[in-house]
C-alpha positions in Angstrom: 49.4 24.7 4.9 46.2 23.5 6.7 46.2 19.7 7.0 43.2 18.1 5.3 41.2 14.8 5.6 40.6 12.8 2.4 37.8 10.2 2.8 35.3 8.3 0.8 31.7 8.6 1.8 29.1 6.0 0.8 25.4 6.1 1.6 24.4 3.1 3.8 21.6 1.0 2.5 21.9 1.3 -1.3 24.4 0.2 -3.9 25.1 3.7 -5.1 28.4 5.2 -5.8 30.6 7.3 -3.5 31.7 10.9 -3.0 35.2 11.8 -2.1 35.5 14.5 0.6 38.5 16.7 1.2 38.1 19.1 4.2 40.4 20.6 6.8 41.1 18.3 9.7 39.4 20.6 12.2 36.1 20.6 10.3 35.8 16.9 9.5 34.5 15.8 13.0 31.4 18.1 12.6 30.9 16.7 9.0 31.2 13.1 10.2 28.7 13.7 13.1 26.1 15.1 10.7 26.6 12.0 8.4 26.5 9.6 11.3 24.0 6.8 10.8 23.6 7.4 7.1 27.0 7.2 5.5 29.9 4.7 5.6 33.3 6.3 5.8 36.5 5.0 4.3 39.9 6.2 3.2 40.2 7.8 -0.3 40.6 5.4 -3.3 41.5 7.7 -6.2 41.1 4.8 -8.7 37.3 5.0 -8.4 37.0 8.4 -9.8 33.9 9.6 -7.9 32.7 13.2 -7.6 34.8 15.2 -5.2 33.8 17.8 -2.7 36.7 20.0 -1.7 36.5 22.6 1.1 39.0 25.3 1.7 38.9 28.0 4.2 40.0 31.6 3.6 40.7 34.7 5.6 38.8 38.0 5.2 36.4 36.4 2.8 39.0 36.3 0.0 37.5 34.0 -2.7 37.8 33.5 -6.5 35.7 36.1 -8.3 34.0 33.3 -10.3 32.6 31.6 -7.1 29.0 32.1 -6.2 27.6 32.7 -2.7 26.2 29.4 -1.4 23.4 28.9 1.1 20.0 30.3 2.0 21.3 33.1 4.2 23.6 36.0 3.8 25.7 35.1 6.8 26.9 31.7 5.5 30.1 33.1 4.2 30.4 30.0 1.9 31.1 30.1 -1.8 30.8 27.4 -4.5 32.3 26.5 -7.8 31.3 23.5 -9.9 33.6 21.9 -12.4 31.4 19.2 -13.9 33.9 18.1 -16.5 36.3 17.2 -13.7 33.5 16.1 -11.3 34.6 18.5 -8.6 32.5 20.8 -6.3 34.8 23.4 -4.6 33.6 25.2 -1.5 35.4 28.1 0.0 34.4 29.2 3.5 35.4 32.1 5.7 37.5 30.7 8.5 34.9 31.6 11.1 31.9 30.3 9.1 29.6 28.0 11.2 28.0 26.8 8.0 31.0 25.1 6.4 30.4 21.5 7.7 26.6 21.8 7.1 27.2 22.7 3.5 29.7 20.0 2.9 27.1 17.5 4.1 24.5 19.2 1.9 26.6 18.8 -1.2 27.6 15.2 -0.3 23.9 14.3 0.2 23.0 16.0 -3.1 25.7 14.1 -5.1 24.8 10.7 -3.5 21.1 11.2 -4.3 21.8 12.1 -7.9 24.1 9.2 -8.2 21.5 6.8 -6.8 18.8 8.2 -9.1 21.1 7.8 -12.1 22.3 4.3 -11.3 19.3 2.5 -9.7 16.5 1.6 -12.1 14.1 1.2 -9.2 14.9 4.4 -7.2 11.9 6.6 -6.3 12.5 9.8 -4.4 9.6 11.1 -2.4 8.6 14.1 -0.2 8.2 11.7 2.7 9.6 10.5 6.0 9.9 7.0 7.4 10.0 5.4 10.8 11.0 1.8 11.6 8.4 0.2 13.8 9.6 -3.0 15.2 11.9 -3.3 12.3 9.3 -2.6 9.7 9.3 0.6 7.6 6.3 2.9 7.6 6.6 5.7 4.9 5.0 9.0 5.9 4.1 10.8 2.6 2.8 14.3 2.4 3.5 18.0 1.8 4.0 20.9 4.3 1.5 21.0 7.2 0.2 17.5 6.5 1.5 16.3 9.9 4.3 14.2 8.4 7.0 15.5 10.7 4.7 15.3 13.8 3.9 11.7 13.1 7.6 10.8 12.6 8.7 12.6 15.8 5.8 11.2 17.8 6.4 7.6 16.6 10.1 7.9 17.3 9.3 9.1 20.8 6.9 6.0 21.1 9.8 3.6 20.3 10.2 3.6 16.6 13.6 4.1 14.8 14.0 7.3 12.9 14.8 6.9 9.2 13.9 10.1 7.5 11.7 13.2 7.6 11.6 14.9 4.2 13.8 13.1 1.7 12.9 9.4 1.5 14.0 7.2 -1.4 12.6 3.7 -2.2 14.8 1.0 -3.7 14.2 -2.6 -4.7 16.4 -4.9 -2.7 16.8 -8.7 -2.8 14.0 -9.1 -0.2 11.6 -6.4 -1.5 11.3 -2.6 -1.3 13.5 -0.7 1.1 13.1 2.9 2.3 16.4 4.8 2.7 16.9 8.0 4.7 19.4 10.8 4.1 21.4 13.1 6.4 19.3 16.2 6.3 18.1 18.6 9.0 14.6 18.2 10.3 12.4 21.4 10.7 10.4 21.0 13.9 7.6 23.6 14.5 7.8 24.9 18.0 4.1 24.9 18.5 3.9 21.1 18.1 6.4 20.3 20.8 4.2 21.0 23.9 1.2 19.0 22.6 3.5 16.1 21.9 5.1 16.3 25.3 8.5 17.0 23.9 11.2 19.6 24.5 14.1 20.7 22.2 17.7 20.2 23.2 19.3 23.2 24.9 21.6 23.8 22.0 21.4 22.7 18.4 24.1 22.4 15.8 22.5 24.1 12.8 23.6 27.7 12.5 20.4 28.7 10.6 18.4 28.4 13.8 19.4 32.0 14.6 17.1 33.0 11.7 14.1 30.9 12.7 11.4 31.8 15.2 8.6 29.4 14.5 10.7 26.2 14.0 14.2 24.8 14.7 16.4 22.6 12.5 17.8 19.5 14.1 20.1 16.9 12.4 19.0 13.3 12.7 21.6 12.5 15.3 20.1 15.3 17.5 16.6 13.8 17.0 18.0 10.4 18.3 19.5 12.0 21.3 16.4 14.2 22.1 14.1 11.2 21.9 16.4 8.5 23.3 15.9 6.5 20.1 18.0 5.1 17.4 18.6 6.5 13.9 18.6 3.8 11.3 19.6 4.4 7.7 16.9 2.2 6.1 14.0 -0.2 6.7 12.0 -2.7 4.7 8.9 -0.9 3.3 5.8 -2.4 4.8 3.2 0.4 4.7 2.6 3.9 3.3 0.7 6.5 5.4 -0.6 9.8 4.0 -1.2 11.8 7.2 -3.5 14.8 7.7 -4.9 16.7 10.6 -8.5 16.2 11.6 -10.9 18.5 13.4 -12.3 16.1 15.9 -10.9 13.8 18.6 -11.0 10.6 16.6 -8.1 8.9 14.9 -8.9 7.1 11.6 -6.9 4.9 9.4 -8.5 4.3 6.0 -7.1 1.8 3.5 -6.6 3.2 0.0 -7.0 1.3 -3.2 -3.8 1.0 -5.3 -5.0 3.6 -7.9 -5.6 6.2 -5.2 -2.3 5.4 -3.5 -0.5 5.7 -6.8 -2.0 9.1 -7.5 -1.0 10.3 -4.1 2.6 9.0 -4.5 2.9 10.7 -7.9 1.8 14.0 -6.3 4.7 13.7 -3.8 7.5 12.7 -6.2 10.7 14.7 -6.0 11.7 15.4 -9.6 14.6 16.0 -9.8 15.5 14.3 -6.4 17.4 17.4 -5.3 16.8 21.2 -5.3 20.2 21.9 -6.9 19.4 22.3 -10.6 23.0 23.3 -11.4 24.4 19.9 -10.1 21.4 17.9 -11.5 22.3 18.9 -15.1 25.5 16.7 -14.8 23.5 13.5 -14.2 21.2 11.4 -16.5 17.9 11.2 -14.5 14.9 9.0 -15.2 12.0 10.3 -17.2 8.6 11.2 -15.8 7.1 8.2 -17.4 9.7 5.9 -15.8 9.0 7.4 -12.4 5.2 7.1 -12.9 5.6 3.4 -13.6 7.8 2.9 -10.5 5.2 4.7 -8.3 2.4 2.5 -9.6 4.4 -0.6 -8.9 5.0 0.5 -5.3 1.2 1.2 -4.8 0.4 -2.2 -6.3 2.3 -4.2 -3.7 2.5 -2.0 -0.5 -0.6 -1.3 1.7 -1.4 2.4 1.8 -3.6 4.3 4.2 -4.9 7.7 4.9 -4.2 8.7 8.5 -6.3 11.4 10.1 -5.2 12.5 13.5 -4.7 15.4 16.0 -1.6 16.3 18.0 -3.3 15.1 21.1 -3.8 11.7 19.6 -0.2 11.5 18.4 0.9 12.3 22.0 -1.0 9.2 23.2 1.7 6.6 22.7 -0.5 3.5 23.1 -2.9 4.8 20.5 0.0 5.6 18.1 1.5 2.2 18.7 -1.9 0.7 17.8 -1.9 2.6 14.5 1.6 1.6 13.7 0.8 -2.1 14.4 -2.3 -1.9 12.2 -0.3 -0.3 9.4 2.5 -2.8 9.3 0.0 -5.6 9.5 -1.7 -4.2 6.4 -5.1 -3.9 8.0 
């Protein structure tokens, strides 16, 4: 019998629940590294009754016929079964699958986010990133090709702490709103690296990179190593930026009124907070009306700006520092 690790994983920064993880001992170090900076690890406490993620390995791809192929690519060799009544997600992976730890992390993140959405009456999940500039959180909100990732990476290279790239959640804490990051890979477009003066690490952990030519996936801990910066799980929300790319060489930061900021936040809500519809059905999630109210409450109290920039300007670290200073000062 293959020895297994049984642990409790908790997301750092929010008072959500926990997920129990049971994986082969040899796979756990890779899972733990991907969770590093975002999740607290403890020994299993079976009295709590959390959702469980159980990974088993098999030989010659022998899996239960009721299991479904799991993952975005045919070569994952990972299968999944959900037993919602018993609160168990079972993964079976071929012994040689490089995707097993990545998909354990993916399910853990999904369950923790669903749990936070269900439990926390203030939680707001956004298609957004965040950096911590001198201890103050700047949310970077926007869709694909808006420049959100470029700003996050450039600001981290300029000295900010990296919190999140795509899956940011906001929560009301004792001292105000807090932005919380999640352990998810970051897709970095290769054509942005040279203008930003950055280079990728020689080797990355995500096996899906073999399928990608225009971008590469890096886990947050790899971002920290690449940029010589820290990965921080959360930061107090002090400003919201909506980045976009401009055509000229000027960088502009325009203050938005609360109504415009609210509409832009609503356009970037993640509802549900995960892409996994099958798991989401087992949780009671807030209504669209509740989320709209929360977004408008955020816009009413947090300064919001439209940032128009170019890659060349993002590569100018003093200029980017000036923008970050201006944003957290609310000007």
